[in-house]
C-alpha positions in Angstrom: 60.0 -110.0 -198.5 59.7 -111.4 -195.0 57.0 -113.7 -193.7 54.1 -111.7 -192.2 54.3 -113.9 -189.1 57.9 -113.1 -188.6 60.9 -115.0 -189.9 63.1 -114.5 -192.9 62.5 -114.2 -196.5 60.6 -116.9 -198.3 60.6 -118.2 -201.9 57.5 -118.1 -204.0 57.3 -121.9 -203.6 57.4 -121.6 -199.8 54.7 -118.9 -199.8 52.4 -121.0 -202.0 53.0 -124.1 -200.0 52.3 -122.3 -196.7 49.1 -120.8 -198.1 47.9 -124.3 -199.0 48.9 -126.1 -195.8 45.9 -127.6 -194.2 47.8 -129.1 -191.3 51.1 -130.7 -190.3 50.8 -134.3 -189.5 52.4 -136.1 -186.5 55.0 -137.5 -188.9 56.0 -133.9 -189.8 54.6 -134.1 -193.3 52.3 -131.4 -194.5 48.7 -132.1 -195.6 48.2 -129.5 -198.4 45.1 -128.5 -200.4 45.4 -129.1 -204.2 43.7 -126.5 -206.4 43.6 -128.4 -209.7 44.3 -131.9 -211.0 44.9 -132.5 -214.7 44.5 -136.0 -216.2 45.2 -137.3 -219.7 44.0 -140.4 -221.4 47.1 -142.4 -220.9 46.8 -142.7 -217.1 43.7 -140.7 -216.1 41.2 -143.5 -216.9 43.3 -146.0 -215.0 43.5 -143.7 -212.0 39.8 -143.1 -211.9 39.1 -146.8 -212.3 41.3 -147.4 -209.3 39.3 -144.9 -207.3 36.1 -146.7 -208.2 37.5 -150.1 -207.3 38.4 -148.7 -203.9 34.9 -147.5 -203.5 36.0 -143.8 -203.6 34.7 -140.9 -205.6 36.3 -137.7 -206.9 35.8 -135.3 -204.0 35.7 -132.1 -206.1 35.1 -132.9 -209.8 35.0 -129.2 -210.6 38.7 -129.0 -209.9 39.6 -132.0 -212.1 40.2 -131.6 -215.8 41.1 -134.2 -218.4 42.3 -134.0 -222.0 43.1 -136.4 -224.8 46.8 -135.7 -224.8 49.1 -138.6 -225.5 47.6 -141.3 -227.6 45.3 -139.4 -230.0 46.4 -139.3 -233.6 47.2 -135.9 -235.1 45.8 -136.7 -238.6 42.7 -134.8 -239.8 39.4 -136.6 -239.2 40.8 -138.5 -236.3 38.6 -140.8 -234.2 39.0 -143.0 -231.1 40.9 -145.5 -233.3 44.6 -144.8 -233.0 47.9 -146.1 -234.5 49.0 -147.0 -231.0 48.1 -150.5 -230.0 45.5 -150.5 -227.2 45.2 -146.7 -227.6 41.5 -146.8 -228.3 40.9 -148.5 -224.9 42.7 -145.6 -223.1 40.7 -143.0 -224.9 37.3 -144.7 -224.3 38.2 -145.4 -220.7 39.1 -141.8 -220.0 36.0 -140.5 -221.6 33.7 -142.9 -219.7 35.4 -142.3 -216.4 35.3 -138.5 -216.8 31.6 -138.7 -217.5 30.9 -141.0 -214.5 32.8 -138.6 -212.2 31.5 -135.3 -213.6 35.0 -134.2 -214.7 35.5 -131.6 -217.4 36.9 -133.4 -220.4 38.5 -131.8 -223.4 37.7 -134.6 -225.8 39.0 -135.4 -229.3 36.3 -133.3 -231.0 36.4 -130.4 -228.4 38.0 -127.3 -229.8 39.7 -126.7 -226.5 41.5 -130.2 -226.6 45.2 -130.3 -226.7 48.3 -131.1 -224.7 48.2 -130.4 -221.0 50.8 -127.7 -220.8 48.9 -125.7 -223.4 45.3 -126.4 -222.4 45.7 -125.4 -218.8 46.9 -121.8 -219.3 44.6 -121.3 -222.3 41.6 -122.4 -220.3 42.6 -120.6 -217.1 43.1 -123.9 -215.2 46.5 -122.9 -214.0 46.7 -119.7 -212.1 49.4 -117.8 -210.2 49.7 -119.1 -206.6 47.9 -122.4 -207.4 49.0 -126.0 -206.7 48.4 -128.3 -209.6 49.0 -132.0 -209.9 49.5 -133.7 -213.3 50.8 -137.2 -214.1 53.6 -136.4 -216.4 56.3 -134.0 -217.7 53.8 -131.9 -219.6 53.5 -130.0 -216.3 56.9 -128.4 -216.7 55.4 -125.2 -218.3 53.0 -124.6 -215.5 55.5 -123.2 -213.1 56.1 -120.3 -215.5 52.6 -119.1 -214.5 53.6 -118.7 -210.8 52.2 -122.0 -209.7 53.5 -125.1 -207.9 53.3 -128.2 -209.9 53.7 -131.8 -208.8 54.0 -135.0 -210.7 52.9 -138.0 -208.7 55.2 -140.9 -208.4 
């Protein structure tokens, strides 16, 4: 398929990127719109705390989702207490930060809770043509749904 503006064939990634380009900066880098951001308890609370310390807020909380994904125990009757040292602090921090910022949280007792790469398609967070950012390798499945995925760092 050729570009509607002219030019040659484009990949799906190029089409999605182009549709999300807000502007090209003087440096030549593109500023793109991000559709969804997925956080988990291992790094999400830390990231949100960094925003707060910088005096910033989450611009569009309705596009940000968090799940308890890495540190929670898998045993029945689990709680915030985990086998991982300092794990409880990550869980509590993510929960408190999500509430402060109005972010949808799939908490430990939420029936929708699970690992990022399962939660996002199950809950319709990842959609074909979307750009999603998530802080780890659990994003690898998202591309199968026709989306672009980025892992910061």
